[in-house]
C-alpha positions as semicolon CSV with decimal commas, in nm:
position;residue;x (nm);y (nm);z (nm)
1;M;13,489;6,041;6,922
2;P;13,543;6,297;6,644
3;A;13,232;6,478;6,520
4;G;13,060;6,296;6,236
5;K;13,235;5,964;6,303
6;V;13,010;5,664;6,342
7;M;13,076;5,477;6,665
8;K;13,087;5,099;6,631
9;I;12,955;4,899;6,926
10;L;13,005;4,524;6,948
11;L;12,766;4,318;7,163
12;L;12,923;3,994;7,279
13;C;12,791;3,668;7,421
14;T;12,872;3,298;7,393
15;G;12,713;3,163;7,076
16;N;12,560;3,476;6,920
17;T;12,219;3,306;6,898
18;C;12,035;3,435;7,209
19;R;12,141;3,736;7,415
20;S;12,361;3,933;7,176
21;P;12,122;3,906;6,877
22;M;11,836;4,019;7,102
23;A;12,056;4,302;7,229
24;E;12,150;4,399;6,873
25;G;11,785;4,409;6,763
26;L;11,675;4,602;7,072
27;F;11,965;4,847;7,048
28;K;11,895;4,924;6,682
29;E;11,528;4,980;6,763
30;L;11,606;5,207;7,060
31;L;11,854;5,408;6,853
32;K;11,593;5,488;6,586
33;E;11,454;5,766;6,806
34;K;11,793;5,914;6,894
35;E;12,037;6,131;6,706
36;L;12,330;5,904;6,775
37;Y;12,552;5,776;6,498
38;V;12,614;5,422;6,612
39;Q;12,672;5,102;6,419
40;V;12,565;4,800;6,624
41;V;12,696;4,449;6,559
42;S;12,705;4,129;6,761
43;A;12,927;3,823;6,783
44;G;12,999;3,526;7,005
45;L;13,312;3,393;7,168
46;F;13,218;3,039;7,063
47;A;12,978;3,111;6,777
48;L;12,929;2,878;6,485
49;D;12,935;3,114;6,187
50;G;12,601;3,123;6,007
51;G;12,387;2,979;6,288
52;M;12,039;3,125;6,325
53;A;11,908;3,309;6,627
54;S;11,725;3,069;6,856
55;P;11,351;3,029;6,788
56;Q;11,275;3,159;7,139
57;A;11,486;3,474;7,078
58;I;11,309;3,530;6,745
59;T;10,970;3,492;6,918
60;A;11,060;3,718;7,212
61;M;11,180;3,992;6,977
62;G;10,890;3,941;6,737
63;E;10,649;4,016;7,020
64;K;10,824;4,353;7,051
65;G;10,794;4,416;6,679
66;I;11,163;4,344;6,616
67;D;11,255;4,091;6,347
68;I;11,584;3,906;6,411
69;S;11,493;3,607;6,195
70;K;11,761;3,697;5,939
71;H;12,035;3,714;6,204
72;R;12,330;3,483;6,146
73;A;12,580;3,406;6,420
74;R;12,940;3,503;6,382
75;Q;13,255;3,431;6,573
76;V;13,427;3,730;6,729
77;T;13,758;3,809;6,558
78;K;14,058;4,023;6,643
79;D;13,967;4,254;6,353
80;L;13,612;4,296;6,482
81;V;13,745;4,381;6,828
82;E;14,000;4,627;6,687
83;E;13,746;4,810;6,470
84;S;13,493;4,842;6,754
85;D;13,493;5,155;6,968
86;L;13,304;4,991;7,252
87;I;13,248;4,624;7,337
88;L;12,965;4,526;7,567
89;S;12,958;4,167;7,688
90;M;12,661;3,992;7,841
91;T;12,865;3,856;8,136
92;S;13,182;3,925;8,328
93;E;13,307;3,584;8,211
94;H;13,270;3,691;7,846
95;K;13,464;4,009;7,925
96;K;13,736;3,817;8,106
97;R;13,768;3,558;7,829
98;L;13,789;3,823;7,555
99;L;14,058;4,010;7,746
100;T;14,255;3,687;7,787
101;I;14,262;3,658;7,408
102;I;14,297;4,031;7,325
103;P;14,427;4,213;7,635
104;E;14,488;4,538;7,445
105;A;14,108;4,587;7,424
106;K;14,088;4,647;7,802
107;K;13,990;5,015;7,784
108;K;13,687;4,952;7,564
109;V;13,540;4,630;7,708
110;F;13,264;4,640;7,968
111;T;12,975;4,419;8,063
112;L;12,646;4,558;7,933
113;K;12,514;4,624;8,283
114;E;12,847;4,768;8,399
115;F;12,846;5,029;8,122
116;G;12,472;5,090;8,110
117;Q;12,377;5,073;8,476
118;G;12,700;5,090;8,674
119;E;12,639;4,738;8,804
120;P;12,887;4,450;8,758
121;L;12,601;4,206;8,702
122;D;12,547;3,954;8,424
123;I;12,257;3,917;8,184
124;K;12,109;3,575;8,262
125;D;12,156;3,315;7,990
126;P;11,819;3,196;7,855
127;F;11,975;2,930;7,629
128;G;11,745;2,629;7,593
129;Q;11,479;2,776;7,821
130;P;11,114;2,854;7,739
131;V;11,033;3,178;7,556
132;E;10,925;3,340;7,886
133;V;11,287;3,324;8,008
134;Y;11,400;3,489;7,683
135;K;11,148;3,767;7,744
136;E;11,295;3,819;8,092
137;S;11,646;3,839;7,944
138;A;11,521;4,083;7,679
139;K;11,374;4,304;7,953
140;E;11,707;4,298;8,140
141;I;11,896;4,378;7,820
142;E;11,661;4,661;7,727
143;G;11,701;4,826;8,068
144;A;12,079;4,816;8,039
145;L;12,071;4,941;7,679
146;K;11,862;5,242;7,781
147;G;12,140;5,322;8,029
148;V;12,401;5,284;7,753
149;I;12,208;5,527;7,533
150;R;12,174;5,779;7,818
151;R;12,549;5,758;7,875
152;L;12,626;5,801;7,505
153;M;12,390;6,099;7,480
154;E;12,570;6,266;7,772
155;T;12,913;6,226;7,614
156;R;12,841;6,328;7,257
């Protein structure tokens, strides 16, 4: 990454209403304290453009002082993939599916836990579950994101 260039990181899940919006909100909050020039966006493989974040995701993030109520879902596009420097999916299935559609992205697509913690594990899907399950997912996401930030700090 050339000096002064802003790195664009895409967070990817299924519908862009639960995990990836929480990850986007958490990542932006965690980056506030760092001197990293990163643009964070999120999208879904099967997102309905314009959909709101789930009420449980909004509540879970709100309890952490992060407002994702204005988030609107968006479908991942080839352009979005091409303009992203790093793509972090919530599951290995998301990664696999994206690479089926856009195989040339292989070198920049990882699962969040794979890149952040060196573990090929998935972030559990809280979709439709009580807010407590969303909080558990948020905790998982936050741990992996802290690993991503550590890794980015080491390579800058």
